[in-house]
Structures are given as structure tokens and as C-alpha cells.
N, C-alpha and C positions, 0 to 999 in steps of 0.2 A: 739598318743598312739602306742606302738610297736605292730606290727601284730604278733599274735601267730600262728605258723604253725600247721596244724592239724596233730596228731600223725600218721595217715594212710600214709601221704606223707613220713614221716621218715621211716616207715615200707617198703614202696615200694623202697625208695632209698637204704636202707640196703639190700633188696632183690636183686636189680640189682648188687650191689657190690659183694654179695655172688655168684651171677650167673657168674660174670667175674672171680671170684676165682675158681669156678668149671671148667670153660673152660680152664683156665691156667693150672690147675692140669691135665686135660685130655691131653693137648698138651704135658706137661712134661712127662706123662706116655708113650705117643707114641714115643717121641724122645729117651727115655731111652730104650724102648723095640724094637726099629727099628733094623732090621737086613736085610742083603742082601739075594738074592736068591728067589725073588718072582716068583712064577710059574703061570700057567694059572688057575685062580680060578674057571673058568667054568668047568674045568676037575677035579680038585683036591678037591674043596669045593663047597657045594651047599647051606648050611644053615648057618646063622650067627645070633648071638644076638647083638642088637645094642642099644646104649644109646646116648642121645644128649641133648643139652640145648642151649639157646640163647635168643634173644630178639623178642618181638611181638609188632606190630604196628597196631592198629585198625584205619580204615579210619575216617576222620572227626576230628573235634576239641574237641570232648567230652571226649576222652580217653587219659590218659598218657601212654607212652610206658611201657611195663612190661617184666618180665622174664618168660620164658616158658621151659618146660622139656618134653622129650619123651623117651619111651623105648619100645622094642618089638623085633620081629623076621623078618628076611629077608631071602628069598630063591630064588635061580636061577631056573627059569622054562626052560630056554634055554641059550645059550651063550649071547644072546642079550636082553632077557626079564627077569625081576625080579619082585618079588611080596613081599609086606611087610604088616604086621599087627602091628599097634602101638597104644599105649595109652599115653596120655599126658595131660597137663593142664597148666593154667596160671591165674594170677589175675591182674587186672588193676584198677586204680583209675579213677573216673569220676568227675572232677571239674566242668565241664559244661555239665550236664547230658542231654541226648536226651529227647524229649517230653514223658511224662508219668512217668519218674523216677526222683528221687531227687539225690543230690550228694551222692556218696558212692563208693562201691567197687563191681566189677563184676568178679566173678570166672567162669572159663570155664573148663570143663573136656571133653576131646576128645577121640573118638575111630576112628582110621583112617585105611582105606584099600586103598593101593596105588600100582600102577604098575610102572615099570621103563622100559624105552627103552634105552639101553646102546649103545653108539655110537662106542665104541671100545671094544676089548677083549684081554686078555692075556698081557696087558701092565700095567705099574705101575700107570698111571693116566687114569681114566675111567670117562668121562663126561656122563651124562644121563639126559633124560627128565622124569618128574614125573607127573602122572595123577591119580586121584582117587576120592573117596568120604569119608565123615566123618560124624559122629553124634556128635553134640555138646550139652552137658548138662550145663545149666546156673544156677547160683545162685547169687542173688543180696543182698548185705548188705547195707542198707541206713546209711548215716552218722548220721542222726537224729533218735534217738531211737523211737520217736513217729511214724515214718513211717515204722517200722518193720512189716513184714507179711501183708503188704497192696498191694504190687506190686512185680512182678517177670518177668523174661524174658522167653519166650517160647522156649523149646528145639527144635533144628532143624537139619535136614540133610543139607549137603552143598557139592558142588564139590570143588576140589582144583587142581591147576596146579603148576608146578615148575620145577626147574632144580637143579642138584647137581653134585658133583665131588668126586670120591673115589681116595684116595692116598694110595696105598698099601705099608705099611712099612715092612711087612714080608709076609710069605705065609699064615698067619692066622690073622694078625692084620691090620686093615685099618682105616685111618683117613677119616672122611666124613664131607663134608660141603654142605649144601643145603639151598634153599630158596623156600618157598611155599606161594601161594596166595589163600586164602579161600574166596569163595563168599557166605556170610551168610546174608540172609534176614529173619528177624523175627519180633516179635512185643511184646509189653508190655501187660501183663494180670493183672487184678485185682484179689486179693486173698480174700477168697477162691474161687477156680474155681467152677462155678455153673453148668457146663455141659461138654459134650465131646468137645475136642479141634477142632474136625472136623466140628462142628456146628457154629464156630465163623464166624461172618460176617466181611470180611477183610476191609470193608468200615467204621467199627465202632471201630477200634483198632488203637493204636499209633504204627505205623511201625517204626522200627529202622534198620539201616544198620550196621552190625558188620563185614564187610569185613576185613580180617586180613592178614598181611604179617608177616611171621615168618622167621627168619634167624638163622641157627643152625650150631653148630660144635659138632662132636661126634666121637664115636669109634664103629667099627664093629668087632666082634670076631667070626671068622669062626670056625666051629667044624665038 
């Protein structure tokens, strides 16, 4: 008998294709808009709006790779230190779900607060280290409708570390590439929740590891 592929896999595959198209469009815009004469951004510009997108990879065998997006603001606190506030999200399929969940789709919405230590200044290429914290809001959609509203994943704070590179294409437009690793430990809860989350006994829940690597390309617009 011919195996019928679940429609959620096709949705994810199309989402990844769309993500690649977005990244290609971003690169095309940067190449068209590039102009010489980049100055010292630490002196001339202090704040930027940034957008980005790319791939997300959760640890373990439970999750398929997914497409993620982020947007927010970046500001220079000093020539070496930067600060950014970002919001983003992604969805991934779970063919081999962790204990406590059935096959389905896990959506994550993130709010990130990050610092940057920039290793150079006043140059066209600026590498930097990334460090910060994030709050992750999760929502689980089971593949089997009979499992709806029975389980979900607990929202959690998490630290993240990473590295990035800014490529200044003009005195106001920068191409950015970065990688971040988020250390996310949480657990599955039964719905409806019966009491405060702080009263949960950690020995009585199904813990899951949602550590995630994100790879991004994007643009930074200084103003």
C-alpha cells in the first residue's frame, strides 16, 4: 500500500521553501542598495531596526528542522557594546514526540533580550559575541484531534549564546548573519492546569529538552 504523507509535512516543506525565498530576497535588496562610503557607525548611528529569518534545529530526534523569523531593535551602548530587543517565532513538526506528547506540531513565540560584544569598530566587517535571555511561549497542536486540549508545553525562560557578523553595505544598511544556541529545559503539563505552575513537583512531570540552534540572515537599518 502506498504510504500517504501527512499534510503537516508538506506545510513545513513549503514553509522552508518560502523561508529560502525570503532570504534570497533580502540578499538581493542588500546587493542592489549597497553603496560605498561606510563610516564609523558608533559615531554616526546608534539605533537600528533589524529583521531576519533562517532555520531552527531542536536537539534530539523528535523534531524536524523548521523556519524561524525575528524582528526588533538594536542600539549601540558604546563602540564595543550593543543591546537588542527582538520578537520571533517558529513551528516544527514532531514525528517522534518526546514522552508525554503525541505526534503533532510545536509552535514557539520568543521575546529575546541580547547583548553584543563587538570585536572591531569602524570597519566594514564587524564580528561579535552574543549573550542574553529569552522567554519562550509554547503551543502544541496534536496530529490526532482526539488529543486536542489534553497536553501542552510549559512556557519557560532560557539563556542563549551565539556569534554574529555585520557586513556594512552603506552607512545605514547592514547585512547580518548570526547563530544562537538556546538552552531550554521544560516539561509537558496536562490540561486544564489545576494549580500554580510553581507548585508542580519536578519528579512527577515529563521533562523535555528543547535546546535549539538558530541560523539567521537579515538586514539592519540604521536611523
